[in-house]
C-alpha positions in Angstrom: 111.5 232.8 124.0 112.1 236.3 125.2 110.3 239.5 124.3 112.2 242.7 124.6 109.7 245.3 125.7 111.1 248.8 125.3 111.6 250.5 128.7 111.9 254.2 129.3 114.7 255.7 131.5 113.1 257.8 134.2 116.0 258.3 136.6 119.8 257.9 136.6 121.9 256.9 139.6 125.5 256.4 138.7 125.8 252.9 137.0 122.1 252.1 137.5 119.0 253.6 136.1 115.3 253.4 136.9 113.2 252.3 133.9 109.5 252.1 133.4 107.3 250.0 131.2 103.6 249.6 131.5 103.6 251.2 135.0 106.3 248.8 136.3 109.5 250.4 137.6 112.8 248.5 137.7 116.3 249.5 138.8 118.8 248.0 136.4 122.5 248.0 135.8 124.1 250.0 132.9 127.5 248.4 133.1 127.1 246.7 129.7 126.5 250.0 127.9 129.3 251.8 126.2 127.2 254.9 125.4 125.7 257.2 128.1 122.0 257.2 128.8 119.7 260.2 129.5 116.3 260.4 131.1 113.7 259.8 128.3 115.9 257.2 126.4 114.3 253.9 125.5 116.3 250.8 126.3 116.2 247.0 126.0 116.8 244.9 129.1 118.3 241.5 129.6 116.6 239.4 132.3 115.1 242.5 133.9 118.5 243.3 135.4 120.8 244.9 132.7 120.5 247.4 129.9 121.9 245.9 126.8 120.9 248.4 124.1 119.5 251.8 123.5 116.5 252.0 121.1 115.6 254.6 118.6 112.6 256.5 120.0 110.5 255.9 116.9 111.3 252.1 116.9 110.4 252.0 120.6 107.0 253.7 120.0 106.3 251.3 117.1 107.2 248.3 119.2 105.0 249.5 122.1 102.0 249.9 119.7 102.5 246.3 118.6 102.7 245.1 122.2 99.5 247.0 123.0 97.7 245.5 120.0 98.9 242.0 121.0 97.7 242.5 124.6 94.3 243.7 123.4 93.9 240.7 121.1 95.0 238.3 123.9 92.5 239.9 126.3 89.7 239.6 123.7 90.6 235.9 123.0 90.7 235.1 126.7 87.3 236.8 127.2 85.8 235.0 124.2 87.0 231.6 125.5 85.7 232.2 129.0 82.3 233.2 127.7 82.1 230.1 125.4 83.4 227.3 127.6 81.7 223.9 127.4 79.4 223.2 130.3 
């Protein structure tokens, strides 16, 4: 299973862009895109190497809020389990 985390375009270099998500920067190829990208656009990546779709900014924000909530719940669950392990 693959999760498509929205990535924000922060730099454009010909047919490649630098995107950022959760502090991680990746240089990815835009050859599969038919529409131009601009700095600030949100995109979906395939295998951390290619942009495959542009996202509506509101949809990207909503998806990131859900990912943040999921990460918090997982962190809480991991902390709970580590504090309640059997001896």
